MIDO-867244 format. One record per residue (C-alpha): z, x, y; residue in one letter. Coordinates in steps of 0.05 Angstrom, whole numbers. Each point is the difference from the previous one (the first is absolute). Layout:
! MIDO-867244
        Z        X        Y   res
        Z        X        Y     A
...
END
This chain:
! MIDO-867244
        Z        X        Y   res
    -1367    -1057     -974     M
       60      -41       22     V
       25        8       71     K
       66      -31       20     R
        4      -22       73     T
       64      -24       31     L
       10      -35       66     V
       72       10       24     L
       42        2       62     G
       22       63       34     A
       62       27       34     L
        2       37       65     V
       61       31       32     V
       12       32       67     S
       60       25       37     F
       27      -15       68     G
      -26       31       64     F
       29        1       70     H
       17      -73       14     L
       18      -35       65     T
       41      -64       -5     S
       16      -54       49     A
       67      -17      -34     C
       44       16      -60     A
      -33       11      -68     A
       -3      -59      -46     G
        2      -53       55     G
      -49      -58       -1     A
      -21       16       71     D
      -12       74      -12     Q
      -63       32       26     T
      -24       68      -24     T
      -61       41       20     T
      -26       44      -57     L
      -17       63       36     S
      -55       48      -23     N
      -38      -59      -31     N
      -61        6       46     T
      -59       44      -20     P
        0       61       43     R
      -73       -7       19     F
       15      -64       39     V
       25       39       61     A
      -64       41        7     S
      -55      -44      -29     S
      -45      -51       35     Q
       21      -72      -11     S
      -59      -44      -18     L
       39      -64       13     G
       42      -47      -42     P
      -15      -16      -73     V
      -22      -72       -8     A
       64      -42       -3     P
      -25      -39      -61     S
       -9       64      -42     T
       41       -3      -64     L
       41       62      -18     I
       56       20      -48     D
       63       33       26     V
       60       27      -36     S
       71       14       23     I
       31       57      -39     W
       75       -2       -7     L
       48       57        8     K
       32       28      -62     P
       76        4       -5     H
       37       66        7     N
      -59       43       21     K
       46       58       15     A
       27       -3      -70     G
      -70        1      -29     L
      -15       63       41     D
       60       35      -30     V
      -15      -23      -70     L
      -73       24        1     V
       23       68       26     S
       49        6      -57     N
      -52      -22      -52     L
      -40       63       16     Y
       59       47        9     N
       12       41      -63     R
       72       11       21     N
       15      -74        6     S
       30      -41      -58     P
      -52      -53       19     Q
      -59       48      -14     Y
      -56      -39      -35     H
       44      -61      -12     H
      -55      -47       23     W
       16      -70       24     L
      -15      -59      -44     T
      -32      -62       30     K
       66      -38       -7     A
       39       55       36     Q
      -51        3       56     F
        0      -76       11     V
       76       -5       -2     A
       10       56       51     E
      -60       -2       46     Y
      -40      -65       -5     A
        1      -55       54     P
       34      -65      -21     T
      -30      -68      -13     A
       36      -26       62     A
      -34       54       42     E
      -68      -18      -27     A
       15      -73       14     A
       14       18       72     A
      -69       32        6     V
      -32      -60      -35     T
       34      -46       51     H
      -27       43       57     F
      -71       -9      -26     F
        5      -75      -14     T
       34      -15       66     S
      -59       34       33     N
      -51      -42      -40     H
      -22       57      -45     L
      -11      -15      -74     A
       41       44      -46     V
      -44       27      -56     K
       49       44      -38     Q
       71       25       -1     V
       -4       68      -31     G
       41       15      -62     P
       68       27       16     D
       -9      -30       70     N
      -33       61       30     F
      -53      -37       40     F
      -23      -69       19     V
      -74      -13       10     R
      -29      -58       40     A
      -66      -24       29     A
      -20      -34       63     G
      -47        1       59     T
        0       56       52     V
       27      -51       50     A
       59      -15      -45     Q
       14       74      -13     V
       -4       16       74     N
       51      -55       14     S
       46       19      -57     A
        4       75       16     F
      -10       -4       76     H
      -61       45       -3     V
      -73       -4       20     N
      -49       19      -55     I
      -62       32       30     N
      -62       36      -24     N
       -3       74       19     Y
      -56       50       -1     S
       25       61      -39     V
      -51       57      -11     N
      -56      -50        0     G
       34      -48      -48     T
       30      -68       18     T
       72       -6      -24     I
       48      -58        8     R
       70       17       24     A
       61      -27       35     N
        8       22       72     D
       76        9       -4     R
       57        5      -49     D
       16      -65      -36     P
       62      -41       14     V
       42      -33      -55     I
       47      -57       17     T
       55      -35      -38     G
       38       25      -61     E
      -62       39      -23     A
        9       47       59     A
       56       40      -33     S
      -36       11      -66     V
      -73       11       20     A
      -25       72       -2     A
      -73       -6       19     S
      -60      -46        2     V
      -66       13      -36     A
      -66      -34        9     G
        0       -6       76     L
      -54       54        1     D
      -62       10      -43     S
        5       75       -9     I
      -21       23      -69     E
        9       61      -44     Y
      -60       42      -18     T
      -18       40      -61     H
       -9       75       10     P
      -63        3      -44     I
      -61       42       13     V
      -64       20      -34     S
      -54       49       19     T
      -39      -60       26     A
       44        2       63     T
      -38       59       29     V
      -41      -13       63     R
      -73      -19       -8     Q
      -55       41       34     P
      -15      -24       71     P
      -68      -26      -23     S
       34      -47      -48     S
       49      -39       42     P
       44      -47      -39     G
      -25       23      -67     A
       50       -7      -56     A
      -27       33      -62     P
       65       -5      -40     G
        8       41      -62     L
      -56       10      -49     V
       24      -34      -64     K
       -9       15      -73     S
      -55      -39      -35     N
       33      -25      -63     A
       56      -49      -13     A
       11       26      -71     A
       39       62      -16     K
      -34       59       34     L
       -7       71      -26     P
       46       51       31     A
      -60       33       34     S
       -7      -61       46     D
       65       19       35     F
       -6       60       47     N
       62       42       10     S
      -36       61       28     N
       15      -14       73     C
      -17       70       25     F
      -61       28      -36     P
        0       67       36     G
      -28       39       60     V
      -70      -13       26     A
      -45        9       61     T
      -29      -64       27     N
      -56       -4       52     T
      -17      -61       42     Y
      -55      -12       50     T
      -18      -53       50     T
      -63      -31      -27     D
      -20       68      -26     G
       11       35       67     G
       55       18       49     L
       58       -6        4     P
        9       34      -68     K
       68       12      -32     A
       24       44      -56     T
       70       -9      -30     Y
       30       45      -52     T
       64      -11      -39     G
       37      -48      -46     N
      -35      -64      -21     T
       26      -69      -19     Y
      -35      -36      -57     T
      -62      -38       20     S
       -3      -43      -63     K
      -11      -73       19     P
       61      -21      -41     S
       45       46       42     G
       58       38      -31     C
       64      -26      -30     G
       49        9      -57     Y
       13      -40      -63     T
       67      -11      -33     P
      -15       57      -49     A
      -12       48       58     N
       66      -18       34     I
       41       -3      -64     Q
      -23       70      -19     A
        4       30       70     A
       71      -24       13     Y
       29       16      -68     N
       11      -72      -20     L
      -29        5      -71     T
       63       34      -29     P
       40      -60       24     L
      -43      -48      -38     Y
        6       43      -62     E
       76       -9        7     Q
      -11      -75        7     K
       21        3       73     L
      -51      -47       30     D
       41      -52       36     G
       16      -42      -61     T
       57      -48       14     G
      -11        5       76     Q
      -32      -49       48     T
      -38       19       63     I
       -1      -54       54     S
      -63        4       43     I
       -5      -41       64     I
      -71      -21       21     D
      -17      -62       41     W
      -55      -51      -17     C
      -12       26      -70     G
      -64        8      -40     S
      -29      -47      -53     P
      -31       59      -37     T
       57       49        0     I
       19      -10      -73     T
      -72        7      -26     S
      -13       58       48     D
       63       37      -21     A
      -17      -10      -73     N
      -70       26       10     A
       32       61       34     F
       48        6      -58     S
      -55       -4      -53     A
      -41       51       38     Q
       56       51        4     F
       38      -13      -65     G
       60      -37       30     L
       39      -58      -31     P
      -24      -70       13     K
       35      -43       51     L
       24      -66      -30     T
       50      -54       16     S
       53       45      -31     K
       -8       57       49     N
      -35      -31       61     F
       25      -58       41     T
      -27      -28       66     I
       52      -34       44     I
      -23      -40       61     N
       56       -4       50     T
       24      -29       48     P
      -56      -49      -17     G
      -70       -4      -30     P
      -55       44       27     S
      -66      -30       25     Y
      -33       66       19     C
       -7       31      -69     S
      -61       46       -5     A
      -20       67      -32     P
       38       52       40     D
       -3       75      -13     P
       71        7       25     E
       26      -43      -57     I
      -43       37      -50     N
       24       68       24     I
       73      -21       -5     D
       -3      -32      -69     V
      -50       47      -33     E
       32       64       24     W
       72      -21      -12     A
      -25      -16      -70     H
      -37       66       -6     A
       62       41       16     I
       51      -42      -39     A
      -42      -35      -54     P
       62      -25      -36     G
       32      -35       59     A
       -6      -74       15     A
      -28      -21       67     I
       21      -60       42     D
      -51      -14       55     L
       37      -37       55     V
      -51      -38       43     V
       20      -27       69     P
      -49      -52       27     P
      -17       39       63     T
       10       69       31     A
       49      -28       52     S
       67       34        9     F
       33      -66      -18     Q
      -36       -7      -67     D
       -2       72      -22     V
       73       14       16     D
       20      -61      -40     Q
      -43       25      -57     G
       33       68        4     Y
       69      -31       -1     F
      -20      -43      -59     Y
      -15       63      -40     A
       67       30       22     V
       45      -62       -8     D
      -26      -19      -68     Y
        1       74      -21     Q
      -69       -5      -32     L
        2       74      -15     G
       33       66       17     N
      -61       22       41     V
      -38      -33       57     I
      -67       23       28     S
      -23      -24       68     G
      -67       27       25     S
        2      -33       68     Y
       31       11       68     G
        1      -13       75     S
        4       50       56     E
       73        7       18     E
      -13        6       74     L
      -29      -71        3     Y
       46      -33      -50     T
       59      -39       28     S
       69       29      -12     Y
       21      -64      -36     S
      -55       10      -52     V
       18       74      -10     L
       73      -19       -9     A
      -18      -55      -50     T
      -43       47      -41     E
       55       52        1     D
       52      -49      -26     L
      -45      -24      -56     I
      -10       73      -19     S
       75       13        5     Q
       14      -57      -48     I
      -52       30      -47     A
       37       66       -4     V
       66      -37      -10     A
      -32      -32      -62     F
      -26       68      -24     G
      -72      -16       18     I
      -46       54       28     G
      -47      -27       53     A
      -60       43       17     N
      -47      -12       59     F
      -63       33       25     S
        9       44       62     S
      -68      -22       27     G
      -69       29        9     D
       -1       13       75     S
       39       64        8     G
       49       -9       57     D
      -42      -57       29     F
      -27       43       57     T
      -68        5      -34     F
      -13       69       28     G
       13      -23       71     Y
       75       10       14     P
      -14       -6       74     Q
      -21      -73      -10     F
       40      -26      -59     Y
       75        6      -12     P
       24       29      -66     A
       30      -48      -51     S
       13      -10      -74     V
      -10      -55      -51     S
       50      -55      -18     A
       31      -17      -50     P
       -9       73      -22     A
       44       20       59     D
       63      -31      -29     S
       51       51      -25     P
        8      -43      -62     F
      -73        8      -19     V
      -39       58      -30     T
      -59       14       45     A
      -62       25      -37     V
      -52       42       36     G
      -65       30      -23     G
      -39       62      -19     I
      -71       24      -13     S
      -14       28      -69     L
      -51       47      -31     A
       -3        8      -76     L
      -42       46      -44     D
      -40      -22      -60     S
       62        6      -45     K
       43      -43       46     N
       39       60       27     N
       22       -7       73     I
      -42       46       44     L
       31      -23       65     A
       44      -53       31     Q
        0      -11       75     A
       37      -46       46     G
      -46      -60        8     W
      -36       -4       66     G
      -74        2       13     T
      -43       12       61     N
      -72      -21        2     E
      -59       28       40     N
      -71      -25       -3     L
      -48       59       -8     L
      -67      -35      -11     S
      -18      -73        5     A
      -62      -22      -39     E
      -42       60       21     G
       31       12       68     T
       43       62        7     V
       62       -7       43     L
       -4       51       56     D
       54       22       12     P
       37      -20      -63     P
       68       23       24     A
       43      -48       40     G
      -24      -62      -37     D
       54        3      -53     G
       57      -49       -6     F
       59      -16      -45     F
      -21      -46      -56     N
       62      -15      -40     F
       62       35      -29     G
       70       -6      -27     S
       48      -38       44     G
       65       34       22     G
       46       21       55     G
       66      -22       29     E
       24      -72        4     S
       17      -25       69     G
       47      -53      -28     F
       37       27      -61     F
       47       60        1     V
       -8       56      -49     K
       34      -14      -67     P
       48       49      -32     A
      -50       23      -52     F
      -44       26       57     Q
       56       38       35     S
      -37       66       -7     S
      -63      -27       35     L
      -14        4       75     P
       10      -56       49     G
       50      -56        4     S
      -42      -57      -28     G
      -23      -19      -70     R
      -56       48      -20     Q
      -62      -22      -38     L
      -25       10      -54     P
       47       20      -56     D
      -51       17      -53     V
      -76       -5      -10     S
      -56       -6      -49     W
      -75       -9       -3     L
      -27      -39       60     A
      -64       32       29     D
      -59      -46      -14     P
      -46       61       -1     F
       41       23      -60     T
       23      -70      -20     G
        5      -40      -64     A
      -44      -48      -37     Y
       16      -74       -5     I
      -35      -56      -37     A
      -13      -61       43     I
      -42      -63       -4     S
      -50       -9       57     E
      -28      -71        1     P
      -74       -1       14     G
      -11       71      -26     V
      -34       14      -66     T
       37       19      -42     P
       61      -32       31     E
       49       51      -27     L
       -4       64       41     Q
       34       68        0     Y
       17       25       70     Q
       39       57       31     V
       57      -17       47     Y
       58       37       31     G
       55       -9       52     G
       75        2       -7     T
      -13      -67      -34     S
      -21       43      -59     L
       57       50        5     A
       55      -53        4     C
      -13      -36      -67     P
      -11       67      -34     M
       68       25       22     F
       34      -67      -14     A
      -27        4      -71     A
       27       71       -9     L
       67      -24       26     W
       -1      -55      -53     A
       -9       54      -53     I
       58       39       31     A
       43      -63       -6     N
      -21       -7      -73     Q
       19       73      -13     A
       67       -8       34     A
       17      -60      -42     G
       29      -35       60     A
      -23      -23       70     P
       -5       58       49     L
       -8      -41       63     G
      -36       30       60     Q
      -40       63      -14     A
        5       33       68     A
       73       23       -4     P
      -16       41      -62     Y
      -65       32       25     L
       32       50       48     Y
       44       33      -52     T
      -41        1      -64     L
       -7       65      -40     P
      -56       48       15     A
      -65      -18      -35     G
       11      -75       -1     T
      -39       -9       65     I
      -58       43       25     T
        6       18       73     D
      -65      -15       36     I
      -15       57       49     V
      -58       12       49     P
      -66       13      -35     V
      -57       41       29     G
      -67       26      -24     S
      -39       65       11     K
      -64      -40       -6     T
       10      -54       52     N
      -63      -26       32     V
      -31       40       57     T
      -66      -17       33     G
      -57       17       46     K
      -41      -48       41     V
      -67       22       29     K
      -32      -39       57     D
      -48       14       56     S
       52       40       38     S
       18       46      -59     G
       48        4      -58     T
       74      -17        4     T
       51       19      -53     S
       60      -42      -17     Y
       64       23      -35     T
       34      -41      -53     A
       56      -19       48     A
      -49      -23       53     E
      -37      -45      -49     L
       64      -29      -28     A
       33      -18       66     A
       44      -36       19     P
       50       39      -41     L
       62      -15       42     E
       54       46      -29     N
      -36       15      -65     T
      -21       73      -12     T
      -15       -2      -75     S
      -52      -49      -24     F
      -60       -9      -46     V
      -67      -22       28     S
      -60      -24      -40     T
      -70      -26       11     V
      -13      -69      -28     W
      -73      -18       -9     N
        9      -74        7     Y
      -35      -33      -59     P
      -16      -67       31     L
      -42       25       58     Y
      -54       53       -4     Q
       11       64       41     D
       70      -21       20     T
       59       47       -5     A
       73        0       19     Y
       51       55        7     L
       63      -23      -36     I
       63       41       14     T
       60       -5      -46     F
       73       14       19     G
       -5      -25       73     T
       48      -58        7     D
        7      -34       68     S
       62       26       36     G
       31       24      -65     L
        0       68      -34     T
        9       24      -71     T
       50       56       -7     A
       42       38      -51     V
       58      -44      -23     G
        6      -72       22     W
      -53      -21       51     D
      -21      -64       34     N
      -66       -5      -39     V
       23        8      -72     T
       76       -4        1     G
       31       46      -52     V
      -66        2      -38     G
      -32      -28      -63     V
       37      -10      -67     P
      -14       41      -62     N
        1      -58      -48     G
       37       27      -61     T
       48       45       38     K
       14      -54       50     F
       19      -51      -53     V
       40       50      -41     Q
       45       11       60     A
       26      -71      -11     F
       14        5      -75     L
       73      -17      -14     P
END
């Protein structure tokens, strides 16, 4: 196996914010404060004191593009069927000539750094950013800030205490500064191992039970029967009282859990007819952005491919690009395996470029994202990461938005996960403000949410529900919870809601609210009905393991891969997917509506004071605004006499509904019909 790894520079671009200047633009004595360039948590978080002055950090100044207003008009026309510019995507040369900063402007930023004793590391291609390094003391002096450590939700984060100041000729061309803070993106990735452990096992982390063979496994080793039926389960406390009896739906108790293989998903979502027509992504490239990288991803993905009958990944269809520099944190990472293996599973004919920033910092990842856009690696981008919009500085949101806007100008469709935390209130709206995930919040991005899925033995879809699960401990290693109701809490679910920063785009004009609404579309995400991946686990025998994972980190590469097939079918780049999704013909997308069950779990608990009955709704609480749900008993396989109530369709602060909703967007694509809608 040959793996081609490239180490290249990246481009980052941002646009101007509200600036305050001490004198006329362009003057050598100009002074400009870049507003909205301070993380919003600084005002309300506890300062832990200054960062050590000798600490070395990288910082970047991103330059403003030229003619931003003209770019806004152009992008609008590119997606307007009545415009003569419809789908006349920009070439790189056109973009640079009309919108890129000049070499003289980059030189002004370089002079700002060197005159403040900061060492310039890179001038980005097309002059979109300049990156430099120095000590915290030098950065404080250059930008007139104080860089402190702050305590944010129990985590220590470095950040500037005020907006940075730019002096000299660079003041008129600088858009924002990155690297002053140490905030990082996170992956919305979950597995069933994230459930709480019984009180008697504090801190236990059982993980997922893994398959026991590194070679190709028989199909029977993969369990897709997530819901085996209705049963009555009885639990006692050391053989006595309290004693509980629960009757209703069950979730599989197999140690390997439950998940789906590529064959399951290809059959369930009507993808097989596409492959028979040679519509499999051939000729397309999917760019996947994942920081740090994995030394085993090629061998893992090829084990996955061999197991499930997919084409091999070689240097001809799989490239790893380290940018904006080499990575020193490479390690097996299920996020990377999910992205690569499931993009490959849905579009087996497409090439994949894995773009690997060296860290999860905003500075590195945004530069990696722009690298994929600027060099037009492919017509489709998949980003399974995000940050909570509420705590992301406006300058970062604006930078992400412009990178995404440039992508759509090139005819590139960028897709981002909508997150796994519902509306970020975690079932406690009285304590946590609602928010959404960035960069999925940009109007120039397609935001991908998630669902739960139940299949029958022939891979027919029995049910699809908006992804959101509540969890309630019923019995903990032989101790019955009495009472069981009231102990439930939101576990995880599809991210969505209304942006507090971006206005609603034209393609969402029929939706409620004034802000950008998330998500646009959805696909498989619930880890309780998740998907298998192959991943190497050093120190485990055998090292190659098959595990079940979920999250909108699964849904995003799946949809991105389907969008690559749609681009292949169209015979030309389609650009951003979202503007098409709201007007597609009936049958191309399945609307996900509330799902209920006549056999939801009810229970009785007998103790010394008598017997108390509990309804399905009481056991499943908190339900917030949800009225239709499915509840199941899960006899937890890793601890004896331990059971959970798992409730499906209960997202935090969000509700599945007929038509577009803030859990699933417009719904889930029907593979063949979806792609056929884009045939020329």
